[in-house]
C-alpha positions as CSV (number, residue, x, y, z in Angstrom):
1,M,0.0,0.0,0.0
2,A,1.4,3.4,-0.9
3,D,2.2,5.9,1.8
4,F,0.1,9.0,2.2
5,N,-0.6,11.9,4.5
6,P,-3.9,12.6,6.4
7,P,-6.0,15.4,5.0
8,D,-5.1,19.0,6.1
9,E,-7.8,19.3,8.7
10,R,-6.2,16.4,10.6
11,R,-2.6,17.4,9.8
12,S,-2.1,21.1,10.5
13,A,1.6,21.1,10.6
14,A,2.1,21.3,6.8
15,S,3.4,24.8,6.8
16,T,6.7,26.2,8.1
17,R,4.6,27.9,10.8
18,Q,3.9,24.4,12.2
19,D,0.4,25.2,13.3
20,G,-0.8,22.6,15.9
21,P,-3.9,20.4,15.6
22,R,-7.2,22.0,16.6
23,V,-7.7,20.1,19.8
24,Q,-7.6,20.7,23.5
25,P,-6.1,18.6,26.3
26,G,-8.8,17.0,28.3
27,R,-9.3,13.9,30.5
28,V,-6.6,11.3,30.3
29,C,-6.6,8.2,32.5
30,S,-4.1,5.4,33.1
31,G,-5.5,2.0,32.6
32,T,-3.4,0.2,35.2
33,A,-4.9,-1.1,38.4
34,G,-4.9,1.5,41.2
35,E,-3.8,4.3,38.8
36,R,-7.0,5.2,36.9
37,Q,-7.7,8.8,37.7
38,A,-8.8,11.9,35.9
39,S,-6.1,14.4,35.0
40,G,-7.9,17.0,37.1
41,A,-10.8,19.5,37.3
42,V,-8.9,21.9,34.9
43,A,-9.1,19.3,32.1
44,E,-12.8,18.4,32.9
45,R,-13.8,22.0,32.7
46,A,-11.9,22.4,29.5
47,L,-13.9,19.6,28.0
48,R,-17.3,21.0,29.1
49,R,-16.8,24.5,27.6
50,Q,-18.7,24.7,24.3
51,P,-16.9,26.4,22.6
52,P,-14.1,27.0,25.1
53,E,-13.4,30.7,25.5
54,R,-9.9,32.1,25.5
55,P,-8.8,35.0,27.8
56,P,-7.9,38.3,26.2
57,Q,-4.4,37.9,24.9
58,S,-1.8,40.2,23.6
59,P,-0.8,39.3,20.0
60,R,2.8,39.0,21.3
61,Q,2.0,36.7,24.2
62,A,3.7,33.4,24.0
63,Y,4.0,30.0,25.7
64,A,7.0,27.8,25.8
65,A,7.9,24.1,26.3
66,I,11.4,22.6,26.9
67,D,12.0,18.9,26.7
68,L,15.4,17.8,27.9
69,G,15.7,14.1,27.0
70,T,18.5,11.6,27.2
71,N,19.7,12.5,23.7
72,N,18.2,15.8,22.7
73,C,17.3,19.2,24.1
74,R,14.3,20.7,22.4
75,L,12.4,24.0,22.7
76,L,9.1,25.2,21.2
77,I,7.6,28.7,21.6
78,A,4.1,29.3,20.3
79,R,1.3,31.9,20.4
80,P,-2.4,30.9,20.7
81,A,-4.5,31.2,17.5
82,D,-8.1,30.5,18.2
83,E,-8.1,26.8,19.3
84,N,-4.8,26.3,17.5
85,F,-1.3,27.7,18.1
86,V,1.3,29.1,15.8
87,V,5.0,28.2,16.5
88,I,7.1,31.4,16.5
89,D,10.5,29.9,17.6
90,A,12.1,26.5,18.0
91,F,15.4,25.0,18.9
92,S,16.8,21.5,18.9
93,R,20.3,20.2,19.7
94,V,21.8,16.8,20.2
95,V,23.3,16.9,23.7
96,R,23.6,13.2,24.6
97,L,22.9,13.9,28.3
98,G,22.7,10.1,29.0
99,E,26.0,9.2,27.4
100,G,27.7,6.7,29.6
101,L,24.8,6.6,32.1
102,A,24.1,2.9,31.5
103,Q,27.5,2.0,32.7
104,S,28.2,4.6,35.4
105,G,24.8,5.4,36.8
106,R,25.8,9.1,36.6
107,L,25.6,12.0,34.2
108,S,29.1,12.8,33.0
109,D,30.6,16.3,33.3
110,E,30.9,16.5,29.5
111,A,27.3,15.6,29.0
112,M,26.1,18.0,31.6
113,D,28.2,20.8,30.0
114,R,26.6,20.1,26.6
115,A,23.1,20.2,28.1
116,V,23.7,23.4,30.0
117,G,25.0,25.0,26.9
118,A,21.9,24.1,25.0
119,L,19.7,25.3,27.8
120,R,21.4,28.7,27.9
121,V,20.3,29.1,24.3
122,C,16.8,28.2,25.3
123,A,16.8,30.7,28.2
124,E,17.9,33.5,25.8
125,K,15.0,32.7,23.5
126,L,12.5,32.7,26.4
127,K,13.6,36.2,27.3
128,R,13.4,37.6,23.8
129,R,9.9,36.1,23.0
130,N,7.9,37.6,25.8
131,V,6.9,34.2,27.1
132,R,3.8,34.3,29.4
133,L,4.0,30.7,30.7
134,A,6.7,28.0,30.3
135,R,7.2,24.5,31.4
136,S,10.6,22.7,31.2
137,V,10.8,18.9,31.7
138,A,13.5,16.4,32.0
139,T,13.0,12.7,31.4
140,E,14.7,9.3,31.8
141,A,18.4,10.4,32.1
142,C,17.6,12.7,35.0
143,R,15.2,10.1,36.5
144,R,18.0,7.4,36.6
145,A,21.1,9.4,37.3
146,S,22.4,9.4,40.9
147,N,23.5,13.0,40.4
148,G,20.3,14.1,38.6
149,A,19.2,16.4,41.4
150,A,22.6,18.1,41.5
151,F,22.4,18.7,37.7
152,I,18.9,20.1,38.0
153,E,20.1,22.6,40.6
154,R,23.1,23.5,38.4
155,V,20.7,24.2,35.5
156,R,18.6,26.5,37.7
157,R,21.6,28.3,39.0
158,E,23.3,28.9,35.6
159,T,20.4,29.4,33.3
160,G,17.4,30.3,35.4
161,I,15.4,27.3,34.0
162,Q,13.7,25.1,36.5
163,L,13.5,21.6,35.1
164,D,10.7,19.4,36.3
165,V,11.8,15.7,36.3
166,I,8.6,14.1,35.2
167,S,7.5,10.4,35.7
168,A,7.4,7.9,32.8
169,Q,3.6,8.0,33.1
170,E,3.5,11.8,32.7
171,E,5.9,11.5,29.8
172,A,3.6,9.0,28.1
173,R,0.5,11.3,28.7
174,L,2.2,14.3,27.2
175,A,3.4,12.4,24.2
176,V,-0.2,11.2,23.5
177,L,-1.6,14.7,24.1
178,G,0.9,16.2,21.6
179,C,0.5,13.8,18.7
180,H,-2.8,11.8,18.9
181,I,-4.5,14.0,16.3
182,L,-2.4,12.3,13.6
183,L,-3.8,8.9,14.4
184,E,-5.7,7.2,11.5
185,D,-9.4,6.9,11.8
186,G,-10.6,3.4,12.7
187,I,-12.5,1.2,15.1
188,G,-11.1,-0.1,18.3
189,P,-8.0,0.7,20.4
190,A,-4.8,2.0,19.0
191,V,-1.2,2.2,20.2
192,I,0.9,5.3,20.4
193,F,4.6,5.0,21.2
194,D,7.6,7.3,21.9
195,I,11.1,6.0,21.4
196,G,13.4,8.2,23.4
197,G,17.1,8.2,24.2
198,G,16.8,6.5,27.6
199,S,13.3,4.9,27.6
200,T,10.4,3.9,25.3
201,E,6.8,4.4,26.2
202,L,3.9,2.3,24.7
203,V,0.4,3.6,25.3
204,L,-2.9,1.7,24.4
205,I,-5.6,4.3,23.8
206,E,-9.3,4.4,23.2
207,P,-9.8,7.2,20.6
208,G,-12.5,9.7,21.0
209,A,-13.4,13.1,22.6
210,P,-10.9,15.9,22.4
211,V,-8.2,13.6,23.9
212,P,-8.3,9.8,23.8
213,R,-8.6,7.8,27.0
214,I,-5.5,5.9,28.0
215,I,-6.4,2.2,28.6
216,D,-3.0,0.9,29.5
217,W,0.7,2.0,29.2
218,Q,4.2,0.8,29.8
219,S,7.6,2.4,29.9
220,V,10.9,0.4,29.7
221,P,14.4,1.8,30.2
222,W,15.4,1.1,26.6
223,G,16.0,4.0,24.3
224,V,18.4,4.5,21.5
225,V,21.3,5.6,23.8
226,S,20.7,3.2,26.7
227,L,20.1,0.1,24.5
228,T,23.2,0.9,22.3
229,E,25.5,1.3,25.3
230,T,24.1,-1.8,27.1
231,V,24.6,-4.1,24.2
232,W,28.0,-2.7,23.3
233,S,29.0,-3.2,27.0
234,E,27.9,-6.8,26.8
235,Q,29.7,-7.5,23.5
236,G,32.7,-5.2,23.7
237,H,33.7,-2.2,21.6
238,D,36.8,-3.6,20.1
239,A,35.4,-4.3,16.7
240,E,32.2,-3.7,14.6
241,G,32.6,-7.2,13.1
242,D,31.1,-8.3,9.8
243,A,27.4,-8.1,8.7
244,A,26.6,-11.4,10.6
245,A,28.1,-10.0,13.8
246,R,26.2,-6.8,13.4
247,R,23.0,-8.7,12.8
248,A,23.6,-10.8,16.0
249,R,24.0,-7.6,18.0
250,Y,20.7,-6.3,16.5
251,D,18.9,-9.5,17.4
252,R,20.1,-9.1,21.0
253,M,18.7,-5.6,21.1
254,R,15.3,-6.8,19.9
255,E,15.4,-9.6,22.5
256,L,16.1,-7.2,25.4
257,V,13.2,-4.9,24.3
258,A,10.8,-7.7,23.7
259,N,11.5,-9.2,27.1
260,S,10.9,-5.9,28.8
261,F,7.6,-5.4,27.0
262,A,6.4,-9.0,27.4
263,E,3.9,-8.4,30.2
264,F,2.4,-5.4,28.5
265,A,2.2,-7.3,25.2
266,G,0.2,-10.1,27.0
267,R,-2.2,-7.5,28.5
268,I,-3.0,-5.8,25.3
269,A,-3.1,-8.8,23.0
270,P,-6.8,-9.6,23.7
271,R,-7.7,-6.0,22.6
272,A,-6.3,-6.4,19.1
273,T,-8.8,-5.9,16.3
274,P,-8.5,-6.5,12.5
275,D,-8.1,-2.7,12.2
276,L,-4.9,-2.2,14.1
277,R,-3.6,1.4,14.2
278,L,-0.1,2.5,15.3
279,L,1.4,5.9,15.6
280,G,5.0,6.7,16.6
281,T,6.7,9.9,17.7
282,S,10.5,9.9,17.8
283,G,13.7,10.6,15.9
284,T,13.7,6.9,14.9
285,V,10.4,6.9,13.1
286,T,10.9,10.3,11.4
287,T,14.4,9.2,10.3
288,L,13.2,5.9,8.8
289,A,10.3,7.7,7.2
290,S,12.8,10.1,5.5
291,V,14.8,7.1,4.3
292,H,11.5,5.5,3.0
293,L,10.8,8.7,1.0
294,E,14.4,8.9,-0.2
295,L,14.6,12.6,0.9
296,P,17.9,14.3,0.2
297,Q,17.6,16.1,3.6
298,Y,15.1,16.0,6.4
299,D,11.8,17.8,5.7
300,R,9.3,18.0,8.6
301,R,6.5,19.0,6.2
302,A,6.9,15.8,4.3
303,V,7.2,13.5,7.3
304,D,4.9,14.8,10.0
305,G,1.6,13.0,9.6
306,L,2.9,10.5,7.0
307,I,1.4,7.0,6.9
308,V,4.0,4.4,5.9
309,P,3.6,0.6,5.2
310,S,5.0,-1.2,8.2
311,A,6.7,-3.7,5.8
312,S,8.7,-0.9,4.4
313,M,9.9,0.3,7.8
314,R,10.9,-3.3,8.7
315,D,12.8,-3.6,5.4
316,I,14.7,-0.4,6.1
317,A,15.4,-1.5,9.7
318,S,16.7,-4.8,8.5
319,R,19.0,-3.2,6.0
320,L,20.4,-0.7,8.4
321,S,21.1,-3.4,11.0
322,T,23.8,-5.0,8.9
323,M,25.4,-1.9,7.5
324,S,28.7,-0.6,8.8
325,P,28.7,2.8,10.6
326,E,30.4,4.3,7.6
327,Q,27.6,3.1,5.3
328,R,24.9,4.5,7.5
329,R,26.7,7.9,7.7
330,E,26.5,8.2,4.0
331,L,22.7,7.9,3.9
332,P,20.8,11.3,3.8
333,C,18.8,12.1,6.9
334,I,21.0,9.8,9.1
335,G,24.5,11.2,8.8
336,N,27.0,11.4,11.7
337,E,24.5,12.3,14.5
338,R,22.3,9.2,14.1
339,A,24.6,6.6,12.5
340,D,25.6,4.9,15.8
341,L,22.1,5.1,17.4
342,V,19.6,4.4,14.6
343,V,20.2,0.7,14.8
344,A,18.9,0.5,18.4
345,G,15.9,2.6,17.3
346,C,15.2,0.1,14.5
347,A,15.4,-2.8,17.0
348,I,12.9,-1.1,19.3
349,L,10.6,-0.3,16.4
350,E,10.6,-3.9,15.2
351,A,9.9,-5.1,18.7
352,I,6.9,-2.8,18.8
353,L,5.6,-4.0,15.5
354,D,5.9,-7.6,16.8
355,I,3.6,-6.6,19.7
356,W,1.1,-4.6,17.7
357,P,1.5,-5.8,14.0
358,A,-0.4,-3.0,12.3
359,D,-0.1,-2.9,8.5
360,R,0.6,0.8,8.5
361,L,2.6,3.1,10.8
362,G,1.7,6.7,11.4
363,V,4.7,9.1,11.8
364,A,4.6,12.2,14.1
365,D,7.3,14.9,14.3
366,R,5.6,16.2,17.4
367,G,5.0,15.0,21.0
368,I,5.9,16.1,24.5
369,R,6.5,19.7,23.7
370,E,3.2,20.1,21.9
371,G,1.5,18.3,24.7
372,I,3.0,20.7,27.2
373,L,1.9,23.8,25.2
374,R,-1.7,22.5,25.0
375,S,-1.7,21.9,28.7
376,L,-0.3,25.4,29.5
377,M,-2.8,27.1,27.2
378,T,-5.8,25.3,28.5
379,A,-4.8,25.7,32.1
380,D,-4.2,29.4,31.5
381,A,-7.6,29.8,29.9
382,D,-9.3,27.8,32.6
383,G,-7.7,30.0,35.3
384,F,-9.0,33.1,33.5
385,H,-12.5,31.7,33.5
386,A,-12.3,30.7,37.2
387,Q,-11.2,34.3,38.1
388,A,-14.0,35.7,36.0
389,A,-16.5,33.5,37.7
390,L,-15.2,34.6,41.1
391,R,-15.5,38.2,40.2
392,R,-19.1,37.7,39.1
393,L,-19.9,36.0,42.4
394,K,-18.5,38.9,44.3
395,Q,-20.4,41.4,42.2
396,G,-23.6,39.6,42.8
397,A,-23.1,39.3,46.6
């Protein structure tokens, strides 16, 4: 089946302005026992407003989201536009904060320096863009590192940015909130996944309403950095080996990921339908989609919202798994930055396709940052309405 993009009304990032989808964050629940709960009264009220009003806003007023992951530091600054938003500034840099973490349990001085340098750039952009509200989050590397708290304090002291180390559950919720609009229409549950640098989240959702309900979810400590470093540590760094040795290393990666997701796979298997839908947000899926399209260089407009046959993604993953690093570096859209990590991403992707064997894979170049922005804008609007209601009560007293 040929790849295609969803129609414009479901894929609003087709311009360089990167307009977001016309949805609001609402009620999101975890499906695991003892954890099912509404995301709060703010979200419930956001759902009930028909249509939801927005507070009076300056045309220059902006909101910002920073996502400091195990591999990348990313910033998005946007202004509200009706029920949408328009991106006015963005920044992304590979910082490899989790480099060496799998072996040492600590963030290295070099990795922390790289991350702080990137966050200084973010801090300058926040000042220039008249940001009203911002949220900055850190994920798996800072959750796992023994010196994570010290690093967070260093960031606050040197950049003024207060990083919030979020849980894996919150990471999964924000990823769903940021990209679910790109999910194909269909019947029955669907799976959204996020392959990060230090962890991977799989989320089973029930589509519908402004935001889908989360039925079940799982996070495992395997991302492109942690999986690469762990398997290299097992097998040694002395030689790449031939194609057979590289394939054996790749199979070991798939085995580790499959074992970690085994319990989750068993839980969601009874929910599978003939109309399986799968949506991925990560550098792995956008990179492989670029290879599928044979792009000379990465183009977000071509990739975000693309629907690709899963068989094509498996074929690309299989080919990359036996290539030498030099051969991978020569491929457009992979290059030096991703040549040593893309194989682990391919192994994680294939393990996910084994769990939820959808015929097609949706590709999203959006996720946590967009989820944060929608949460901020909705919460700000809801606070405005609460204050307005309080004023009316006082005036009527």
